[in-house]
N, C-alpha and C positions, 0 to 999 in steps of 0.2 A: 905954915904944913909942910912938912917933909914931902918928899915924894913916895917914901914908904909909907908914912901917914894915907897920904891920897888912895894908893894902891890898896891898903888894908881895906880902908872904908868903901871902895867899890867892889873887891871883893865880897866882904858883910854883906852888902846889895844885892850883891847878884844871888847867894847865899841863901837870902831871904825870898827873892823873887823866885828861885828854883822850889822851895820848900813850899810855896804859896801854890805853884803849878802841880807838884806832886800832890799835894791836899785835894786840889779840885779835881784832879785825874780819878783820884780815889773815890770820889763823892758820885763819879760819871755813871749813869744807869744804862751801859751797852745792851740788854737786854731789849728793853723798850725800843730803843734806836733800830735794833735787828728788826723788830716785828715790824715797825712802821714802815722801812724800806722793804721787807716782804708783801706785804698788803699794796704798796706804791706799784711794785713791781708785777701782781698778779691783776690788778686793774688794766694795766698797761698792756700787760698780752690779751685781756677781755676784749678790750677796745679795738685793739688789730685784728682778731679772731672775727667779730661780728663785722668789722669797716670790709675787710677783704672778699667775703661774699658780696657784697652789696656791689663792690667796685666790679667783681665779676659778672655779676648780673647786668650792670649798666652796660658794661661791654658785650655780654651775650645779646641782650637787646638789639644794640646796635648793629651789632654783625649781622643779626637775622634779618632787620629791617634793608640794610645793605642788599643780602642775597636775597631776601623776596623780591626785593626792586629791581634787580639784575635778571632773576627768573622772569618776573612777570613783562618785562621789557622785551625778554627773549621769546616769550610765548608759551611757558613753560609752567603745567601746573604740579606743583611736587605732590606724589602718591595719588593723582587724580582725585582728591576730596576737596571739597566745598567747605570751607572753614568761614569761623566767622568774620575773617578778616577776607575781604572780598577778593577773590580771583576770575580774572584777572583786572577787576576795576578797584582802585584803589580807594574809593568813597561808597563803601558798602552803606545800606540803609536795611535796617532791620526791619523785616513783616510787623505790623501790627498786630495785635492780638487776636482781632476778629479775622485776620488773612492764614488761609490754610494753605500748605504747599504738600502735595501727593505726589505719586508716581502710579500711572496704571498703563497696563497694555491696550485699553480700548482706545479706537482713536474717536476724536470730537464726535457728537451726535449731529450736530447742526450745521455747520459751515468750516471748511477748511481753505487758506490760502496757501500754495507752496512758491516759493521764489527759486526760479532757478539758479538765480545767483544774488545772494544778499549783498555782497559787495556791488554789484553792479545796479540794484535796486536802491540801495541808499543814496546812490550818486542821481539817479533819474528822480528820485522824488523830491530834490532839492527846490525846480520848479513847481512843486506843487502843495507849496506847505508843509515842505518834510512829512509828508504820509501818502502811505498807499491806501485808497479808499477801495474796497471790492464791490462788485456787481450787488444789486439788490438779493437779498434772499428772505425767504419764509421762515417763521419761528415762531407760530401764532400771530404774528404780526410781521410788517416788511422791515427789515433792520441791513444796515451795511456794516460792515468789520472795519477798522482802522488800523493801521500799524504804522508807529513811527520806528525808523530805523536807526535815525541818528542821535548825537549827543546832544542833550537840553533842548529837545524837541517833544514835547510841549516844552515849555521855559518851566525849569526844575525838576525835569527828569532827570538831568546830571548824564551820568554816562550808562543808563538803562534805555532799554527798547519800552517803549511804549504800547498797549493793545486799549482799543476802546471798542463798542458797538456802539451804535446810532439807531434810534427808532425813527421809521419815515412820520412825520408829523400830521399826515391825514389820518395816522390811525386813531387820533384823538378828535379828530372832526366826525368821522364815521360810525366809531364804534363808542368810545367812552372817554371820559375826561382823565383817567390816570392807568398805568398799567405797572404791575407788580411781577417782576422776573428774578429769577438765581441764573448769574451769568459765571461760568467759570472759563476760566482762559488758559490755553495749553499751547505747547511746544515740543516737537517732537527730538529725542535724542537718539541717533543712532547706534553708538557705542553700546548701549542698553536695550536697544528695540524698545522703548517706552516712550511715554509723554510726560512730562512736568507739567503740572496741574495747580494752578494757581485759584483761589477764591476766596470770597467774602461770604461768612455764614448765613447773612442777613439777605432777604429778598432786595432787590434795589427798586426805586418807584422813577418812574418815567411819568413825565407830564409836559404840557405845551411848553413849560419854561426851561424843563430838564430832561432835553432829548439824549443826552450821552450819558455813557458811563465807563469806565476804565481804570486800568492799572497805570499809574504815571511811571512806577518802576516795576516794572516787570521781570527783567533778566538783564542783567548787565551786558552791553553792547560788546565785550571784549570774549564773551561766549561765541561769537558768531564770527570771530573774526580769525581764528584757527580751528582746524579740524580734530583738534586733538580732544577738543570737548565732547564733541559727537553732536553740537549744534548746526554744525553745517556738515555736511558731507555730499558726496559726487560731485566734486569738484565746486562745491558752494551752494549747493541746493540750503533750502530749509524749510521747514514748514511751522505753521502758527494756526489755530484754531481756535474755537468756539462752541460753548454749550449754552444754550439759551431755555430755560424752562420756565414758562410764564404762568403766573397763578390766575387762574380763572376766577370771573368774579363770583362773589358769594351767593349762593341762595338765601333769599331772606324769608323768615318768617313772621308776620306781623300779628301779634298777639294781644286782644281786647278782650275786656268783658263785655257782653253786650247784654244789657238789660231792659227791660218792659217791651219785649218782643212784640210787635203787634200781629194783630190776626186773631182768628177765633182757635177756640181748640179743636183738636183733629179728633173725630169720631171714626169707631171703626167697628162693624157689626160680623160677627162669627155665626155663620150657621151651621146646623146639624152637631152643635157642639158637643153634645151626650153622648155621640154615636162612638167616641173612644179610638178613631181611626189615626188620630196624629197626635203624636208626643208634644208637639208645638206647633204653632199658626205663626206666619210670619207675613205682614200686611205688606200691601204697594208702597214704594217710596211716595211721601209726599213732602212738602215744603215749608218752611216755618223758619222766618228769620233769614231770608237769604241761604238758608242751608239744608241740604235732602236729609231725611230721614227715615226709620223705619221702627214700626213696633212687633215685638214677638210675644206671644202669650204662652203658657205653659198651663192648658187645664188640669193637671193633675201636680203642679207644682215642680220646684226646681231648687236645690241648694237645702235651706232649712225647711221650705215649705212643702218638699216633695213628700206627696202622698197625703197632706192637710190642708193646703191652699192653692188658691190660682196666683201666678207667680208672674209678673208683666215686665218688660224692658223695652227701654229706648235704646235703639241702635243708630251710628251715624251711618249713612248711605256710602260714605267716603272712607269710612274708616279713620274717622277724625277720633284723637283722645283727649278733649278738653275738659275743662270743667262746667257741670251742667246743673241747673235748677229746674225741676220739672214736678207737675201733678200728674198723677194718675186717679181715672174713677172708673168706677163699674157702676154705671147707667140702672137705675130701678124705674119701673113704670111708675112710681110716685116718686118725682124728682126729690122731693125732701128726704127721701131716703137713700139717695146715693153713696156710694162708700169712696171716700179720697182719701189718699195719701201721697204725700210731699215727698221727693228726693232730691237731695241736694249733694254735691261731689264729684270725685271721678270717676271714671268706670270702671265697672267690676271687672276682675282681672280673668275670672272664669268665662264669663257672658259674652265680654268686652263691648259691655254698655252701662246704662242706667236703669236703675229699677228696682222692684220689692220684691223679696222671696215670699212675703204672705200678704197679699193686697185685701185677698176676702178669703174666708173658709170655703172647702167644697161643700161641706154640707148646707151652707145657707147659699149658694150656686145650686145647689140640685133641690134645694126645697121650692117646691111651686109658691108656696104662700109667701115667699120671701119676696118675691118679685123679680127677680133679676135673670130669670132665665124666663123669656116670651116664646114660646112657639119654636123653642130648641134654637133659641139665638139668644147671644148674649153680646152687650155694645160696650164697648171701653172705648175710654177717651183720653187723651194727653193734653196737657197745657205746658207750654215750652216757655219757660219766665226768664231765662238767662242762659249765657255758654260762654265760653271762649273760644 
């Protein structure tokens, strides 16, 4: 094959390949490629947009943490505001749901302790179990006030001052087995001339095996290390206090239903009955079932019996208002003709006693032939059967 023939063959081959490339180029969808590229670009931009604030937030948090730590080490409280991040203590413990924190101007009502120097006292108590124990004082019982000014004393307090009260155990020997008291702990803040108050809403129970109660995490020790916070003042002074309100033992009422009361029926004779001098007659007190009573008779009636019947009531001499079951009688000269009615229930609100408005009609009482009024005297009885 000649050189010209070879060149022609190569030229034809190149022309074919060029034609094929041209056809493929014509069939390519450049619009689809452009759309894909556009959405890829948008996706990348959005990822960068969301990632950048997160990166900045992380940097900001790290910067604030470094700044806060530097301020704390320098003893500076930004804006003098106590935030959820403890200032100046680093390990702040939130108050439980039952603990309340308040501010008041009224000083403690039970006992106060003033340290001339908080710093000096915190050093002196190291030889006394890391606590200051007050002189005994009275708050319903004998108490002492305990202040722990050093870190982790008692164990678990961390960087907090701890405050406790302790009741004298002789209180349980001389008086009762247990004592309930509401306790409030306070500390003075000079910058606002107020007392910070911490307390638990429930009364605390003290007994022979639980003589102390307190707050392990009262307030961060750091507040007492610089006067800027107001809890130390006048060259290092600090004040702590406690309110103790003792709950007195309850008054008990033992309620029982006494039945089958022993003893006879109580009789009472009223003379000059028909004279009409009195609207009512009241007997002398008498005892039945270990309780004192009186009877009250209305010759002309009371309530629904007014003007038509004799009314009779049983009253408690000590003004008790329980449930009573009793029988009333008007005695006839012929015993078989006695008139009797029973009452059972709670006292009548108007008369404050137990009785019947219509025991016997006035007409029957005044009729000499009926046998109830003898020599202008009438006899009534009450038989107390049960009461509470």
